[in-house]
N, C-alpha and C positions, 0 to 999 in steps of 0.2 A: 346195565342199567346207568353203577356207577361214570364210567370213561366214558357214554354216550348225555349225563347231568354237567358232567366236565369241562365239556368240548361245548355244550348247549350254553353253559355258563360263559362262556369264553369270549366266543366268534360268533359277531352277529352278519354275517356280512351279507351284498345288497348283491347281484346283479346287473340291476339295474339303474342304467346310468341318467345320472336325474340332468345333467348338465355336457356340451358338448369340449371343455372347456377351449371352445372361442369366444363365453359369454367373459373372459376380461379383454375381452379385444383389444390386440393386444400378439402378437409373433410367438407359433405355438410349436414343438411338434409331439405328435400323439405314434409316438413308442414301445417300440417291442421287438421283443431281450428272452433272454432262454438261462434260466436257472443251469449251476451244474448238474445235479438230477433230473433236467429235462424236459423243464415243464416253458411255456410259454407264457410269459405276465406284458401287463400294460401300462407306460405310466404318460405322462405327461413333462416334457420337458417345455420351463420359459426362463426366457436367456434373457439376461438385466437389460437396464435398456442402456443406451446407443451412450459412450462414454461413463458410464459405471466406470468409476477410479478402486470399482471390487470385482471389475467384468470377471477378473480371471478367481472368485468364488466361486460355492457355492455350495443353497443348500438341500438336504440330501430328505429328504420328509420321509419319513417310517411316518401315517398315522391311527386312530383307535380301531378299537375290533369291533364296530360299527359303522353300514355304513357303506361306502368308495370312493377313490380319488373326485369324483366329481358332485360330492357331499362340503368338500373341502379349496372351494374359491372363492374366500371371503377372507380366508388365511394363509391361503398362495400370491393374494393378492402382496398379505399385508409382509409377507417377508420377501415379495418381490423390491415394496418401497424400502428397503432396506440397501440397495442395490447391487444388492445379490443373483445368479443364476438362481432359479427353486428346477427341482425333478423329483415329483410326488407318483408315489405307483401305489400298485395296487400289489399285495399279498396271491397267495393264491387263493381258489375258487372262490374272491369278491373282482365283481367287473368286471372284466373281457379277459383278465387273467385267468385258465388250467389251474385243474386240480382241486384239493380241500387245502384249506387251513390243518394247522400244526406249528412244532412248535420250535422245535428247528424249521420246517419248510419254512414258516418268520423269515427266519437268521438269513436260509440259505438262501430268500431272497432278497432281504438286503443286502448282499453282497454279492446278489447277482444287477444288482440296483448298482456299487462300488464300481464294481467293475466295468461297468456301462460306462458309470462318466471316466472311470480312468481307461477307457478306448478314446472318450471322444477326446484327450486333450489335458482330463484336473487334474493337474498334484493331489497328492495326499493326504498336501499339506495346509489343502484347499478346499476339501469337501469337509461342508460340515455339521454332522446326525441331527436331528431336528428328530424328537421321538415324543408324539407326541399321547396321551395318556397313555394304553397301552402297546406304543409302536415306543416308549420308551426303556422296554425294556429288550426290547428288539434293536431298538441306537446301543443303548448298553454290551451288548452282545456284539455288535457289528466294529462297536470301538474298541470291542477284546480280543479281536479276531486279526481285523486292515487297521491303519495311521489316519491319523483323524490330523481334522480344527482343532477340532470342538463337538463337544455332545449337549445337547439341550435337551432336558427330564419336564416335559409340560404336563401336568394338571394325572400325574403317573403315578404307580409305586412304592415299596420300595418295594414290592414284591407278590406274587400275581396268592402265594399261600397265604401271606400277609393281610392284604384285601378280603380271600375266600369265608378266611376264621376267620374278618369278620361281619363277611354277612350271611355265613350258617353259621352259626354258635353253636347251632346244634348238632353238625358234621364234625367230624373227626378229622378234620380241612389236610391237616400239616403230619397229617397220617398217608392217610389216602392218596393224597393228590398223586399229578405225572405233570399236574401243569405248572412253568415251576416261575419262568424267568423271575430270577433272583436275582436283579439290579439291586440290592444293597450288594451281595458278595460277591460283584463284581467293583463297584465303584474304587473298592484296596485299593486295586490291583492298575490300576486306571492312570495315566499320567498326563491327559489337552484337559486343558479349560474347562470346567463346566458352570449350565446356568439352570439355571433348580430354578421353573415357573409351575406358580403355584396359587390357590387364591383359598382363604382360610373360608368365602362358605363357599363350598364346594365340599358337597352334597353327598356324592356317593367315596372321595376318595378323597379323603381327612389329609387334615397339613399336615400333621405328623407322622406322614408316610416323606412329604416331601423330607423336614430336620431333619428326619434320618439317613436320607441320604444324599443330607449337604455333612449333618459325621463322620461318615463313611466315604466321601469322598477327596481326594487326597485337591491339595491349591492349586491352581489356582479360582474360586468357584465364589458363584454368586449367588443366590437364596435373592430373588423379585419375588414380587409380592401381590398376585394381583387379581381384580376383583372376578367378579360372578361369578355363575352354579362350574359345573363339572365344563374340561371344556368349550370352556365363552372365554378366549382368553384375549377378546377383541372388544369386553367390554368395557373399558375405558379403554382403546385406540394408540392415545398418546402412549399411557404409563407401559401397555404392552412393549410399541416402538421406544421405547423408552430406556429397558431395559436386554433389546437388542442390538441396539444403537451403543450400551455400555457392557457388551460380554463383547458386542466382535473389534472392539477395541480395547482387551484385556486381552486374546488373543491376536492381533495386533502385536500388540506388543511382547508379549509370549516368545512371540516366533523371532523373533530380534538378537542376533549372537549375543548372552552375555557382557559381554562389556559390550556392546549397546541400553544396554539396562540397566547397568548400577548406576 
């Protein structure tokens, strides 16, 4: 019963696609790919705008714990506004992806999406992992397993157990929880630029989670404050895009030879 309860609190997948992906009125690929443990996943790949100076770069979007890829089109559109390609995928058990979600399963799903981008020709130095809410835990683990250009944590927690202990103070969460998503334990070992996007108005994952992640991340790093509630990064769209642009410039500088930076 405890395992069932924990799983139900962490994952809220929907099998129903609320949109087809074509609503952005731009070219895209409806992609099917396979994980290392044999599950077939679904994703949408949106190419960058023609002649974009960042056409070699791509956002790998790891979404949150509810819905599926069809409920993130506004976020995809905003990310495309930075001039990068966007690849959003569904974890196992979400949308048209097979299987049932689990912590290790979502990690393998992100690695499979990463591998798909590598096979498509994208350099490891041009893939930026973007993790939304629960997806922050997935993206942080991906950054610990695979080379990346950068990592973005949007409206995300320091760990699932930290959040669970706050939401269910009457339960011994830290002792009984098996689903960890321990982002804060991984950040000290990462050597990529990190952007933390969070709002003081987030009523689910408090701003102190962002501050804890910031303290543990290595330089270069940015904490960029947003407006709105949880998983509402586009409440102030210009502010959101300003933060992404500042981060991408930081990533570009970070990748230059040391002599160029000095």
